[in-house]
Each structure stands twice: as C-alpha cells, then as structure tokens.
N, C-alpha and C positions, 0 to 999 in steps of 0.2 A: 521546565519545558512539563507540558500538560498530556496523559490516556487518554486520550478519549475514547469511550467501547463502540465510537464509525470506524473502528480497526486505524486513530490515525493519534498524531502524533503534532499537535502544537504549543509553536516555538513560542515566551509572550514576548522576548523580545523581538522586535522586527517583521512581530505579526506573520513568518508564515509557519505553513498546513503545509505537514509532510506526508503524502498520503503513496503505500505502495502497492504496486502489484492493481489493480484494477480491469484488467482480460480487460479492457470492454471491446465488443465483439466476437467477445467467443459463444454469445449463445448462438447468436447468425450464423457462427462460423457452422458449433454442432447444428443447426435445424437446414443449413445450405447443406451439408453431409445425408442427409436424413437420421439424422436423433434425435429423440426426441423430448427437448426440449422446452419447459416453460417458456413463454415467450417474460412471460410479469418479472423476471428477474435482472432483465434491461431494463427493465424503469426504475423497480429497486435501485440498482446503484447508482445510478443518474438521482433517483430525486435524496438519495446518502446526501452525495458532496454537494446537490442543491444546498441543502437544510445547513450541511456544513458551510458554502461560504456567505453564505446568508448570514448566520450566529455569530463569526469568529472576525466575517468580514475584516477577510487575513491583507496583506499587500503584496505575498509573493504566497504564490503552492507550485512547492516542489515537488515532482512526480517522481516517483525514487524508483523505477524500471516499467516494463510490461505494462503498460498506459494501455494498449493497443492489443488485443489474442495474436492477427496473421492479419492477411492481407484485408483493402478493404474493402468492408462495407455499410452501409446507412447509417449504422449506429452511429459513426466516425462527426455522421455529420449534428448529431447530439449534443454531441462535444464541443459542436462547434460554434451552437448555437448557447450552453452551457456557459462560451467566454464570449461570448459575445458583448450579454447579458451582463455581469463582469467583468464588465474590459474596463474598469480598473485597480484589475487585480493580474501582478505579472506570473501565465502560467510556464512552469522547465517544466522541463525534459531528462530524468539521465536513461539513458536507453537503453532497456531490459534488453532483451534472446530474446521479446517475442518483440521487441517495434522494428518492425520491421518494412514500412507503409518510405514512397517517398520521401525523399525532403520538404518538398513543392507541400503533399498532406502538408509538413507539421507548417511551412512556412503561411499557412492559405489562411489557417486556427494562430496566428502568432504565437505557438512557440517560440521559447529558447529552450535550445535543442543541445546539452554535455553529455563529449561521449567517453565514457571510466567514471567520471568525476567532477562535483561543485564541486568544492569547500565553505564554510561555511564560519567566521572564525575558526573554532577550533575542532569542528568536526570534516568528516569526509565523506561526500555524500555519495553511496550509490548503489549499480541495482545486487549485483553478487559482496556476498562476504566479501571483504576483502584479506590476502594470508599474511601480510606484509604491512607494519601501523606503522607510520613516522611515526620518534616518541612529541607525550605533549597530544596531538591527536589524536582521537575519540570517531569512531566509522557507524554508520549508522546505515542499516543497509536496510532489504528486504528481501527477495527472491528465493526461500525456503517456506514462507508460509508456515510459520512455526506454534507449534499444539500440544500437549503436555494434556495426559491421561490424571483426571480425577480418581478417586477407587472410593465407594461407598460402602453400606455398612454389605457383609458377605461377596457373591461376586457383583454386583451392578459399580459402574464404572461407565463417564466419558468420556472423552477428546472432547477441547474446547482449545478458540485460537486466542493466542498471547499475544506479551514483548517480549523476546526475550534482550535482555545487560548484564552482560560480561560485565572485566572490567575494563576490553580498549574496543568492547564493539554493541549495538545493540541490531536487533534483528524485527522489524517489524511485523505484523499479522498482514493475510494480503485481504486488502481491501474488498476485491471482489465480493460478488455473494456465487459463485460458479466457479470455484476456484484452488479447492480442495485442499488440504490439509499436510502436513507433514511429523508426527510424533516428535518432538526431539525430548531429551534428556537429560536433567538439571544436571551441573553439579553443585552441589553444596555455595561455594558462592558466588554463582549465578542470584542474580534476582528472577522473578518468571509472574511480572505482572495477565492474568483471567479478565479471560471479556465471558460474562456468564450475565442473561439477567438485566445487558441495559447495562451495570457495571462491571469497573473495570476491579477487580480484584488480586491482589499481594499473592506469593502462595509461597508453603511452603515444603521441598522436595525434605524427604523421606533425610 
C-alpha cells in the first residue's frame, strides 16, 4: 500500500488506485450560483487524476464516494473523456452522499456502481466510516477530509491534509482541490501521514 502525495492510495497487489472525495463539478456548481471560484481548480483535479492514471496504469480505479459534487454540469463530460482515454481500466464508484446523478449518467461513462460498500479481499471500501467493522477486516473510507495541525516555533501553525490509520479503519484525504478540510485530533496509537511539499511524511502526535 503506497500513500501518494496526490492524496490517493496505490495498492500494488491488484494494481488498484483508491481515490476519495473528488467532488468534480463543485467549482462549476458554485460559479453557477454566483460564487467567484477560480475555474482553473477544475483543470487541476482532472490533470492530477490523468497523471496518476498515466504513471501507475491501474487495472482498476475505485472512487470512495463523492465523485461528483451535485447535479449535472459539463465537468461530468470531462470525466467521460478521461474514462474513454483509459478504456482498459475499470472505473468503480462506491456511492457517497453527494453522488446524486441518475444511474443513466454512471452507465453512460461505464462506471460500476456500489451502494454502501465494496469488498476487496479483507478490505471494506466505503464512503463514510463504518461504525462496526467485522472481525478480520479493515475499513478504508473517505468523507471526513482529515487534516492535522502542525505547530511551529512560537504560535506559528499550519493545517495540512493527512491519511489517517486506526486499528481497524483508514480515512483518505479529499482528492479534490476545492473541498475543505476537517481537523482531527489523533490518538497516540493512531498512525497519521501528512501531505506537505508534495511529500507524505509520518506525523508524531504529542
């Protein structure tokens, strides 16, 4: 399991890329509502996804929910073009709370859709963290957009996205560049990996 600075996980066995919370179309949704959000954030999300697909050549990409932010807009067709370009790769989606497009749209772009969870060996892939996890299995999810605060000298601090690993559950950072972050306070037994300066670094809790 490789943790990527692009906020994704690469599973070498099975050549599978795990990505959570792209929220594609969110920028267009806000701009349509009159909120002045820079359109180039859309391009960044798509370019980052394309770069990962080109680098790792996965057999499968599994989106852990909130692939698309809300109702249909033209950004959905950008995903369709990516899907066509990487036709040899399976694209799968575990539905999240923001995935409200009709099933027709998912079928058009040949996305396999899972409701609730997707099993992958001993992994249970979900959008929201599971409250109860079966014995011998491990939950990988998104939804939370986890981040931790790093304290510097004096009162300087910065909050950065992170991967969270607990005893039975892992939470991915949000892949999308316009998604916000939710600060978590890790326990000493948790393992946290912070993303900064295009690197993934282990975080030591106080």
